[in-house]
N, CA, C and O atoms as a GROMACS GRO file, in nm:
protein
  356
    1UNK      N    1   9.491  -4.526   2.085
    1UNK     CA    2   9.590  -4.626   2.120
    1UNK      C    3   9.527  -4.764   2.103
    1UNK      O    4   9.426  -4.795   2.166
    2UNK      N    5   9.588  -4.844   2.020
    2UNK     CA    6   9.541  -4.981   2.000
    2UNK      C    7   9.621  -5.074   2.089
    2UNK      O    8   9.734  -5.044   2.127
    3UNK      N    9   9.562  -5.186   2.120
    3UNK     CA   10   9.633  -5.282   2.204
    3UNK      C   11   9.656  -5.411   2.129
    3UNK      O   12   9.587  -5.440   2.031
    4UNK      N   13   9.751  -5.488   2.174
    4UNK     CA   14   9.776  -5.617   2.113
    4UNK      C   15   9.831  -5.605   1.973
    4UNK      O   16   9.925  -5.530   1.948
    5UNK      N   17   9.772  -5.680   1.882
    5UNK     CA   18   9.821  -5.685   1.744
    5UNK      C   19   9.757  -5.579   1.655
    5UNK      O   20   9.797  -5.563   1.540
    6UNK      N   21   9.658  -5.508   1.706
    6UNK     CA   22   9.586  -5.410   1.624
    6UNK      C   23   9.668  -5.282   1.608
    6UNK      O   24   9.743  -5.243   1.698
    7UNK      N   25   9.652  -5.218   1.496
    7UNK     CA   26   9.721  -5.091   1.472
    7UNK      C   27   9.641  -4.978   1.536
    7UNK      O   28   9.526  -4.997   1.575
    8UNK      N   29   9.701  -4.861   1.547
    8UNK     CA   30   9.633  -4.746   1.606
    8UNK      C   31   9.509  -4.711   1.525
    8UNK      O   32   9.513  -4.706   1.402
    9UNK      N   33   9.398  -4.686   1.596
    9UNK     CA   34   9.273  -4.647   1.531
    9UNK      C   35   9.188  -4.764   1.485
    9UNK      O   36   9.079  -4.744   1.431
   10UNK      N   37   9.236  -4.886   1.504
   10UNK     CA   38   9.161  -5.003   1.455
   10UNK      C   39   9.028  -5.018   1.526
   10UNK      O   40   8.928  -5.054   1.463
   11UNK      N   41   9.024  -4.992   1.655
   11UNK     CA   42   8.900  -5.006   1.731
   11UNK      C   43   8.797  -4.905   1.681
   11UNK      O   44   8.680  -4.939   1.663
   12UNK      N   45   8.839  -4.783   1.660
   12UNK     CA   46   8.747  -4.680   1.608
   12UNK      C   47   8.695  -4.717   1.470
   12UNK      O   48   8.578  -4.697   1.439
   13UNK      N   49   8.782  -4.772   1.387
   13UNK     CA   50   8.740  -4.816   1.253
   13UNK      C   51   8.637  -4.928   1.262
   13UNK      O   52   8.542  -4.931   1.183
   14UNK      N   53   8.655  -5.021   1.355
   14UNK     CA   54   8.561  -5.130   1.372
   14UNK      C   55   8.424  -5.078   1.415
   14UNK      O   56   8.321  -5.122   1.364
   15UNK      N   57   8.424  -4.985   1.509
   15UNK     CA   58   8.298  -4.927   1.556
   15UNK      C   59   8.230  -4.852   1.443
   15UNK      O   60   8.110  -4.867   1.422
   16UNK      N   61   8.305  -4.773   1.371
   16UNK     CA   62   8.248  -4.696   1.259
   16UNK      C   63   8.193  -4.788   1.150
   16UNK      O   64   8.088  -4.761   1.094
   17UNK      N   65   8.263  -4.898   1.121
   17UNK     CA   66   8.215  -4.992   1.021
   17UNK      C   67   8.086  -5.059   1.066
   17UNK      O   68   7.995  -5.079   0.985
   18UNK      N   69   8.077  -5.093   1.194
   18UNK     CA   70   7.954  -5.154   1.246
   18UNK      C   71   7.836  -5.058   1.236
   18UNK      O   72   7.725  -5.098   1.198
   19UNK      N   73   7.858  -4.934   1.270
   19UNK     CA   74   7.752  -4.832   1.262
   19UNK      C   75   7.710  -4.813   1.117
   19UNK      O   76   7.590  -4.807   1.088
   20UNK      N   77   7.806  -4.804   1.027
   20UNK     CA   78   7.774  -4.785   0.885
   20UNK      C   79   7.697  -4.905   0.828
   20UNK      O   80   7.607  -4.887   0.747
   21UNK      N   81   7.733  -5.026   0.870
   21UNK     CA   82   7.661  -5.145   0.826
   21UNK      C   83   7.516  -5.141   0.870
   21UNK      O   84   7.425  -5.171   0.792
   22UNK      N   85   7.494  -5.103   0.996
   22UNK     CA   86   7.357  -5.097   1.049
   22UNK      C   87   7.277  -4.988   0.978
   22UNK      O   88   7.160  -5.009   0.947
   23UNK      N   89   7.338  -4.872   0.953
   23UNK     CA   90   7.268  -4.764   0.881
   23UNK      C   91   7.230  -4.809   0.740
   23UNK      O   92   7.119  -4.781   0.694
   24UNK      N   93   7.321  -4.877   0.672
   24UNK     CA   94   7.292  -4.925   0.537
   24UNK      C   95   7.177  -5.025   0.538
   24UNK      O   96   7.091  -5.023   0.450
   25UNK      N   97   7.175  -5.114   0.639
   25UNK     CA   98   7.067  -5.212   0.650
   25UNK      C   99   6.933  -5.144   0.674
   25UNK      O  100   6.832  -5.183   0.615
   26UNK      N  101   6.932  -5.042   0.759
   26UNK     CA  102   6.809  -4.970   0.788
   26UNK      C  103   6.760  -4.892   0.667
   26UNK      O  104   6.640  -4.889   0.640
   27UNK      N  105   6.851  -4.829   0.593
   27UNK     CA  106   6.812  -4.752   0.476
   27UNK      C  107   6.760  -4.844   0.366
   27UNK      O  108   6.666  -4.807   0.295
   28UNK      N  109   6.818  -4.961   0.351
   28UNK     CA  110   6.769  -5.056   0.251
   28UNK      C  111   6.628  -5.103   0.287
   28UNK      O  112   6.542  -5.116   0.200
   29UNK      N  113   6.606  -5.127   0.414
   29UNK     CA  114   6.473  -5.170   0.459
   29UNK      C  115   6.371  -5.059   0.439
   29UNK      O  116   6.256  -5.084   0.403
   30UNK      N  117   6.413  -4.936   0.462
   30UNK     CA  118   6.324  -4.821   0.448
   30UNK      C  119   6.278  -4.804   0.303
   30UNK      O  120   6.164  -4.767   0.278
   31UNK      N  121   6.366  -4.832   0.208
   31UNK     CA  122   6.333  -4.817   0.067
   31UNK      C  123   6.238  -4.922   0.014
   31UNK      O  124   6.185  -4.907  -0.096
   32UNK      N  125   6.214  -5.029   0.089
   32UNK     CA  126   6.127  -5.137   0.044
   32UNK      C  127   5.985  -5.123   0.094
   32UNK      O  128   5.909  -5.220   0.089
   33UNK      N  129   5.946  -5.008   0.142
   33UNK     CA  130   5.816  -4.993   0.206
   33UNK      C  131   5.700  -5.009   0.110
   33UNK      O  132   5.612  -5.092   0.136
   34UNK      N  133   5.695  -4.936   0.003
   34UNK     CA  134   5.582  -4.943  -0.088
   34UNK      C  135   5.457  -4.884  -0.026
   34UNK      O  136   5.464  -4.798   0.062
   35UNK      N  137   5.342  -4.930  -0.072
   35UNK     CA  138   5.215  -4.880  -0.020
   35UNK      C  139   5.169  -4.959   0.100
   35UNK      O  140   5.201  -5.077   0.114
   36UNK      N  141   5.095  -4.893   0.187
   36UNK     CA  142   5.038  -4.960   0.304
   36UNK      C  143   4.926  -5.054   0.260
   36UNK      O  144   4.854  -5.025   0.165
   37UNK      N  145   4.912  -5.165   0.331
   37UNK     CA  146   4.802  -5.256   0.306
   37UNK      C  147   4.680  -5.213   0.388
   37UNK      O  148   4.695  -5.150   0.493
   38UNK      N  149   4.562  -5.245   0.342
   38UNK     CA  150   4.441  -5.214   0.417
   38UNK      C  151   4.411  -5.322   0.520
   38UNK      O  152   4.343  -5.296   0.619
   39UNK      N  153   4.462  -5.444   0.496
   39UNK     CA  154   4.442  -5.556   0.588
   39UNK      C  155   4.577  -5.620   0.618
   39UNK      O  156   4.666  -5.623   0.533
   40UNK      N  157   4.592  -5.670   0.739
   40UNK     CA  158   4.717  -5.730   0.787
   40UNK      C  159   4.759  -5.846   0.697
   40UNK      O  160   4.676  -5.927   0.657
   41UNK      N  161   4.888  -5.852   0.666
   41UNK     CA  162   4.941  -5.959   0.582
   41UNK      C  163   4.941  -6.095   0.653
   41UNK      O  164   4.946  -6.198   0.586
   42UNK      N  165   4.936  -6.096   0.785
   42UNK     CA  166   4.940  -6.222   0.858
   42UNK      C  167   4.802  -6.269   0.905
   42UNK      O  168   4.765  -6.385   0.884
   43UNK      N  169   4.724  -6.179   0.969
   43UNK     CA  170   4.597  -6.224   1.028
   43UNK      C  171   4.474  -6.174   0.951
   43UNK      O  172   4.362  -6.212   0.984
   44UNK      N  173   4.495  -6.089   0.849
   44UNK     CA  174   4.387  -6.037   0.764
   44UNK      C  175   4.289  -5.943   0.835
   44UNK      O  176   4.183  -5.913   0.781
   45UNK      N  177   4.325  -5.897   0.956
   45UNK     CA  178   4.242  -5.797   1.024
   45UNK      C  179   4.264  -5.661   0.958
   45UNK      O  180   4.373  -5.635   0.907
   46UNK      N  181   4.163  -5.573   0.957
   46UNK     CA  182   4.181  -5.440   0.898
   46UNK      C  183   4.286  -5.359   0.974
   46UNK      O  184   4.292  -5.363   1.097
   47UNK      N  185   4.366  -5.286   0.899
   47UNK     CA  186   4.465  -5.195   0.960
   47UNK      C  187   4.401  -5.057   0.964
   47UNK      O  188   4.357  -5.007   0.860
   48UNK      N  189   4.394  -4.994   1.082
   48UNK     CA  190   4.328  -4.863   1.092
   48UNK      C  191   4.395  -4.757   1.003
   48UNK      O  192   4.516  -4.758   0.982
   49UNK      N  193   4.313  -4.667   0.953
   49UNK     CA  194   4.362  -4.560   0.865
   49UNK      C  195   4.471  -4.477   0.934
   49UNK      O  196   4.569  -4.438   0.870
   50UNK      N  197   4.454  -4.450   1.063
   50UNK     CA  198   4.554  -4.370   1.136
   50UNK      C  199   4.691  -4.439   1.134
   50UNK      O  200   4.793  -4.372   1.120
   51UNK      N  201   4.694  -4.570   1.147
   51UNK     CA  202   4.822  -4.644   1.144
   51UNK      C  203   4.883  -4.640   1.004
   51UNK      O  204   5.004  -4.624   0.989
   52UNK      N  205   4.801  -4.654   0.901
   52UNK     CA  206   4.852  -4.648   0.764
   52UNK      C  207   4.907  -4.511   0.730
   52UNK      O  208   5.003  -4.499   0.655
   53UNK      N  209   4.845  -4.406   0.786
   53UNK     CA  210   4.893  -4.270   0.762
   53UNK      C  211   5.022  -4.243   0.838
   53UNK      O  212   5.114  -4.182   0.786
   54UNK      N  213   5.028  -4.290   0.963
   54UNK     CA  214   5.144  -4.264   1.048
   54UNK      C  215   5.268  -4.341   1.003
   54UNK      O  216   5.380  -4.291   1.016
   55UNK      N  217   5.248  -4.462   0.950
   55UNK     CA  218   5.360  -4.547   0.911
   55UNK      C  219   5.344  -4.587   0.765
   55UNK      O  220   5.279  -4.688   0.736
   56UNK      N  221   5.400  -4.511   0.671
   56UNK     CA  222   5.388  -4.546   0.530
   56UNK      C  223   5.448  -4.684   0.502
   56UNK      O  224   5.556  -4.716   0.551
   57UNK      N  225   5.378  -4.763   0.425
   57UNK     CA  226   5.426  -4.896   0.390
   57UNK      C  227   5.397  -5.003   0.493
   57UNK      O  228   5.454  -5.112   0.487
   58UNK      N  229   5.309  -4.974   0.588
   58UNK     CA  230   5.279  -5.073   0.693
   58UNK      C  231   5.210  -5.195   0.633
   58UNK      O  232   5.122  -5.183   0.547
   59UNK      N  233   5.250  -5.313   0.679
   59UNK     CA  234   5.196  -5.439   0.627
   59UNK      C  235   5.126  -5.521   0.736
   59UNK      O  236   5.050  -5.612   0.704
   60UNK      N  237   5.152  -5.489   0.864
   60UNK     CA  238   5.099  -5.569   0.974
   60UNK      C  239   5.016  -5.484   1.068
   60UNK      O  240   5.039  -5.364   1.083
   61UNK      N  241   4.917  -5.547   1.132
   61UNK     CA  242   4.840  -5.479   1.236
   61UNK      C  243   4.926  -5.466   1.362
   61UNK      O  244   5.035  -5.524   1.369
   62UNK      N  245   4.879  -5.393   1.459
   62UNK     CA  246   4.956  -5.367   1.580
   62UNK      C  247   4.987  -5.498   1.654
   62UNK      O  248   5.100  -5.519   1.697
   63UNK      N  249   4.888  -5.586   1.668
   63UNK     CA  250   4.909  -5.711   1.741
   63UNK      C  251   5.015  -5.798   1.675
   63UNK      O  252   5.104  -5.850   1.743
   64UNK      N  253   5.007  -5.815   1.544
   64UNK     CA  254   5.105  -5.897   1.473
   64UNK      C  255   5.244  -5.835   1.478
   64UNK      O  256   5.344  -5.906   1.489
   65UNK      N  257   5.251  -5.702   1.472
   65UNK     CA  258   5.380  -5.633   1.479
   65UNK      C  259   5.443  -5.651   1.616
   65UNK      O  260   5.564  -5.670   1.627
   66UNK      N  261   5.362  -5.644   1.722
   66UNK     CA  262   5.414  -5.665   1.856
   66UNK      C  263   5.464  -5.808   1.873
   66UNK      O  264   5.567  -5.831   1.937
   67UNK      N  265   5.393  -5.904   1.816
   67UNK     CA  266   5.439  -6.043   1.822
   67UNK      C  267   5.573  -6.059   1.751
   67UNK      O  268   5.664  -6.125   1.801
   68UNK      N  269   5.585  -5.998   1.634
   68UNK     CA  270   5.709  -6.006   1.557
   68UNK      C  271   5.823  -5.935   1.628
   68UNK      O  272   5.936  -5.984   1.628
   69UNK      N  273   5.795  -5.820   1.690
   69UNK     CA  274   5.900  -5.748   1.762
   69UNK      C  275   5.950  -5.826   1.882
   69UNK      O  276   6.066  -5.812   1.921
   70UNK      N  277   5.865  -5.909   1.940
   70UNK     CA  278   5.903  -5.988   2.055
   70UNK      C  279   5.993  -6.106   2.020
   70UNK      O  280   6.059  -6.162   2.108
   71UNK      N  281   5.997  -6.143   1.893
   71UNK     CA  282   6.081  -6.254   1.850
   71UNK      C  283   6.223  -6.205   1.823
   71UNK      O  284   6.244  -6.095   1.773
   72UNK      N  285   6.318  -6.288   1.856
   72UNK     CA  286   6.457  -6.253   1.832
   72UNK      C  287   6.491  -6.279   1.685
   72UNK      O  288   6.459  -6.385   1.631
   73UNK      N  289   6.555  -6.183   1.621
   73UNK     CA  290   6.590  -6.197   1.480
   73UNK      C  291   6.738  -6.227   1.468
   73UNK      O  292   6.821  -6.166   1.536
   74UNK      N  293   6.770  -6.321   1.380
   74UNK     CA  294   6.909  -6.356   1.355
   74UNK      C  295   6.965  -6.262   1.249
   74UNK      O  296   6.900  -6.235   1.148
   75UNK      N  297   7.085  -6.214   1.273
   75UNK     CA  298   7.153  -6.132   1.174
   75UNK      C  299   7.284  -6.201   1.137
   75UNK      O  300   7.348  -6.265   1.220
   76UNK      N  301   7.320  -6.186   1.015
   76UNK     CA  302   7.447  -6.243   0.969
   76UNK      C  303   7.560  -6.147   0.998
   76UNK      O  304   7.610  -6.080   0.908
   77UNK      N  305   7.600  -6.141   1.123
   77UNK     CA  306   7.705  -6.048   1.162
   77UNK      C  307   7.843  -6.100   1.131
   77UNK      O  308   7.863  -6.219   1.105
   78UNK      N  309   7.936  -6.011   1.134
   78UNK     CA  310   8.075  -6.044   1.109
   78UNK      C  311   8.152  -6.017   1.236
   78UNK      O  312   8.140  -5.909   1.294
   79UNK      N  313   8.231  -6.113   1.279
   79UNK     CA  314   8.316  -6.092   1.395
   79UNK      C  315   8.440  -6.017   1.348
   79UNK      O  316   8.534  -6.077   1.296
   80UNK      N  317   8.438  -5.887   1.365
   80UNK     CA  318   8.547  -5.804   1.316
   80UNK      C  319   8.672  -5.815   1.404
   80UNK      O  320   8.782  -5.784   1.359
   81UNK      N  321   8.656  -5.858   1.527
   81UNK     CA  322   8.768  -5.865   1.619
   81UNK      C  323   8.854  -5.987   1.594
   81UNK      O  324   8.977  -5.980   1.602
   82UNK      N  325   8.792  -6.099   1.564
   82UNK     CA  326   8.866  -6.223   1.552
   82UNK      C  327   8.909  -6.271   1.688
   82UNK      O  328   8.899  -6.197   1.786
   83UNK      N  329   8.956  -6.391   1.697
   83UNK     CA  330   9.003  -6.441   1.825
   83UNK      C  331   9.153  -6.421   1.834
   83UNK      O  332   9.222  -6.412   1.733
   84UNK      N  333   9.202  -6.415   1.957
   84UNK     CA  334   9.345  -6.398   1.975
   84UNK      C  335   9.422  -6.518   1.921
   84UNK      O  336   9.533  -6.503   1.871
   85UNK      N  337   9.362  -6.636   1.932
   85UNK     CA  338   9.428  -6.755   1.878
   85UNK      C  339   9.454  -6.743   1.729
   85UNK      O  340   9.561  -6.781   1.681
   86UNK      N  341   9.356  -6.689   1.655
   86UNK     CA  342   9.374  -6.677   1.510
   86UNK      C  343   9.478  -6.571   1.477
   86UNK      O  344   9.540  -6.577   1.371
   87UNK      N  345   9.499  -6.475   1.564
   87UNK     CA  346   9.597  -6.370   1.539
   87UNK      C  347   9.739  -6.419   1.570
   87UNK      O  348   9.835  -6.364   1.517
   88UNK      N  349   9.752  -6.521   1.653
   88UNK     CA  350   9.883  -6.569   1.692
   88UNK      C  351   9.941  -6.668   1.593
   88UNK      O  352  10.060  -6.698   1.598
   89UNK      N  353   9.857  -6.721   1.501
   89UNK     CA  354   9.905  -6.822   1.405
   89UNK      C  355   9.990  -6.762   1.297
   89UNK      O  356  10.038  -6.833   1.209
   0.00000   0.00000   0.00000
């Protein structure tokens, strides 16, 4: 059951589209791995063999990766819902 101006099933379609977008983004990122580096791309510290084996295509040491994970990343998202004002025009 959809509410307002949306047709039936619109909410499910929006959720499914968001999930599919995220899966596509993750799969594209996965395909860009390549070979693991022996030294960190940012700080030039050696990357342990165990980390290179466990994570194919690793480019950063653990410390640099933790720093990067702590930073908020901007994504170019799409507001699929729109505002009610734009729907009333």
